[in-house]
C-alpha positions in Angstrom: 87.3 86.1 79.3 84.0 87.4 78.0 83.4 88.2 74.3 80.3 89.8 72.9 79.6 88.6 69.3 77.3 90.8 67.3 76.5 90.8 63.6 74.3 92.3 60.8 73.6 95.7 62.2 72.6 97.1 58.8 72.7 100.8 59.5 70.8 102.8 57.0 68.4 105.8 56.8 65.8 103.4 55.3 63.6 100.7 56.7 66.3 97.9 57.2 67.7 99.4 60.4 65.8 99.5 63.7 67.4 102.3 65.8 65.2 101.7 68.9 66.3 98.0 69.0 70.0 99.1 68.5 69.9 101.6 71.3 68.4 98.9 73.7 70.9 96.4 72.5 73.9 98.7 73.2 72.7 99.3 76.7 72.7 95.5 77.3 76.1 95.0 75.7 77.6 97.8 77.8 76.3 96.2 81.0 78.1 93.0 80.3 81.7 94.3 80.8 83.0 92.3 77.9 86.8 92.0 77.2 86.0 92.9 73.6 83.2 93.0 71.1 83.6 91.2 67.7 81.3 92.4 64.9 81.1 89.8 62.1 80.1 92.2 59.3 77.2 94.0 57.6 77.4 97.2 59.6 75.7 98.9 56.6 72.9 98.0 54.2 74.2 99.3 50.9 77.8 100.4 51.7 76.9 104.0 51.2 78.9 106.9 52.6 75.9 108.1 54.7 75.5 104.6 56.1 79.2 104.3 57.0 79.0 107.7 58.8 75.9 106.4 60.7 77.5 103.1 61.5 80.7 104.7 62.8 78.6 107.1 65.0 76.4 104.3 66.4 79.2 101.8 67.1 81.1 104.4 69.1 78.3 104.0 71.7 79.7 100.5 72.5 82.0 101.0 75.5 84.2 97.8 75.1 87.1 97.4 72.7 85.7 96.5 69.3 87.0 94.5 66.3 85.1 94.5 63.0 85.3 92.6 59.7 83.2 93.6 56.6 80.2 91.8 55.3 78.8 91.6 51.8 76.5 94.6 52.3 79.5 96.7 53.4 81.2 96.0 50.1 78.4 97.4 47.9 78.6 100.6 45.9 82.3 101.0 46.5 81.8 100.5 50.2 85.0 98.3 50.1 86.9 101.6 49.8 85.1 103.2 52.7 85.5 100.3 55.2 89.2 100.9 55.9 88.6 104.6 56.3 85.9 104.1 58.9 86.7 100.8 60.6 90.3 99.9 59.8 92.0 96.9 58.2 89.6 94.3 56.8 92.1 91.5 57.8 93.8 91.6 61.2 95.5 89.6 63.8 95.3 90.7 67.5 96.9 89.0 70.5 94.5 89.5 73.4 95.1 88.1 76.9 95.0 84.3 76.3 93.6 84.4 72.8 94.7 85.2 69.3 91.9 86.8 67.3 92.1 86.5 63.5 89.7 88.6 61.6 89.2 88.0 57.9 87.2 89.6 55.1 85.2 86.9 53.4 83.2 89.5 51.4 83.9 90.7 47.9 82.7 93.9 46.1 79.1 93.8 44.8 78.7 90.1 45.5 76.5 88.5 48.2 78.6 85.4 48.4 82.3 85.5 49.1 85.6 83.6 49.6 88.7 83.6 51.8 91.4 82.3 49.4 94.9 80.9 49.9 96.4 84.1 51.2 94.0 84.1 54.2 94.5 80.4 54.8 98.2 81.2 55.3 97.3 83.9 57.8 95.4 81.3 59.9 98.3 78.9 59.8 100.9 81.5 60.6 99.0 83.0 63.5 98.2 79.8 65.5 100.2 80.0 68.7 100.7 76.8 70.8 98.9 76.9 74.2 96.9 80.0 73.2 93.3 79.9 72.1 92.8 80.8 68.5 89.6 82.5 67.4 88.9 83.1 63.7 86.1 85.4 62.6 84.5 86.4 59.3 81.1 87.3 57.9 79.9 84.4 55.7 78.9 81.0 57.1 80.9 77.9 56.5 78.1 75.4 56.6 74.3 75.7 56.1 72.5 77.3 59.1 69.2 75.7 60.1 66.2 78.1 60.2 67.6 80.5 57.7 65.8 79.5 54.6 67.0 78.0 51.3 70.8 77.8 51.3 72.6 80.6 49.5 75.8 82.7 49.7 78.0 80.2 51.5 81.6 81.1 50.8 82.9 79.6 47.5 85.8 77.9 49.2 83.9 76.7 52.2 85.2 73.1 51.8 88.8 74.1 51.8 88.4 76.6 54.6 86.6 74.1 56.8 89.2 71.5 56.1 92.0 73.8 57.2 90.2 75.0 60.3 89.5 71.4 61.3 93.0 70.1 60.6 94.6 73.0 62.5 92.1 72.3 65.4 91.0 76.0 65.6 88.7 75.9 68.6 86.3 78.8 67.8 85.0 80.3 64.6 82.6 83.3 64.7 80.3 84.2 61.7 77.1 86.0 60.8 75.3 86.7 57.6 72.2 84.5 58.0 70.4 86.5 60.7 70.0 83.3 62.8 71.9 82.4 66.0 73.3 78.9 65.9 76.3 76.8 67.0 77.6 73.4 66.2 80.8 71.4 67.0 82.6 69.6 64.3 85.7 67.6 65.2 87.5 70.0 67.7 86.0 73.2 66.4 83.0 75.1 67.6 81.3 77.0 64.7 79.2 79.9 66.0 76.8 82.2 64.1 75.3 85.4 65.4 71.8 86.5 64.6 70.9 90.1 63.6 71.6 92.9 66.1 69.2 95.5 64.6 68.1 94.6 61.1 64.3 94.4 60.6 64.8 91.4 58.3 64.6 88.9 61.1 63.8 85.2 60.6 60.5 83.8 62.0 60.6 84.1 65.8 64.4 84.5 66.2 64.1 88.3 66.4 67.0 90.5 67.3 69.8 88.8 69.1 73.5 88.7 69.9 75.9 86.1 71.4 77.8 86.2 74.7 80.8 83.9 74.8 82.4 83.1 78.1 85.8 81.3 78.2 86.8 80.0 81.6 88.8 77.0 82.7 89.0 75.6 79.2 85.3 75.7 78.7 83.6 77.8 76.1 80.0 78.8 76.8 77.9 80.5 74.2 74.6 82.2 75.2 72.0 84.0 73.1 70.7 87.4 74.2 67.2 88.2 73.0 67.3 92.0 72.8 63.6 92.8 72.9 62.8 90.3 75.7 66.1 91.1 77.6 66.5 87.3 78.1 69.6 85.3 78.0 69.7 81.5 77.2 72.7 79.2 77.1 73.1 77.8 73.6 76.2 75.6 73.8 78.9 74.6 76.2 82.2 73.1 74.8 84.9 71.6 77.0 88.2 72.0 75.3 89.9 69.4 77.4 87.7 66.4 76.9 85.8 67.6 73.8 82.4 67.2 75.4 79.9 69.6 73.8 76.3 70.2 75.1 74.1 71.9 72.5 70.6 72.9 73.5 69.4 72.6 69.9 70.1 68.8 69.8 70.4 67.7 73.4 66.7 67.4 74.3 67.2 67.0 78.0 69.0 70.4 78.2 66.5 72.5 76.3 
């Protein structure tokens, strides 16, 4: 199975959104023949109607099946009322091939931080199916992301959320928000952040990126695609059977 994980598109008619980069990125995504694309929020910059219209138009250029959760920017200026109209349910559960995808809204209206809450915890618990890979996705990060600046906007109930995910041994969690690609394994869970797909507010040299996640023979491989350079580099490989995880950020011999 192949998943494309993108985040933080930030469609707008202002300066945040880089349409040339977006168009190039979509061509790369469409060439990858992904089973589905997961967008971990911030499709818009200010949650405005014109931005939702633009985001809907641009995301239709993606040829693979797409699943979307809202980000904090999508909830601004009553954007939380527009999201269901343009992109469907903010919380969802989909059974896809050998995986269960649980998408959750961590964002709240007119707030940069967010929370999941007990109701969404129960969705995670109820939707875990034995012998089927569970993927949970939402916008905000669960733990601080290196290279993203001073820590801010982590979800309010991050501790409780992380505890539940680790206790239930959810193998894969997909997030965005910080505009930096990163992954780390904790216990039996791989936490994966996507960088920004087309927002001009990039961090240092990280640039515009998205993640490609390949799942084969109980091995999860996450690679980063540098959109401008059109280069792909493996970030992490996680063996679900023996728990071995190779991470290029911290395994110096594999950089």
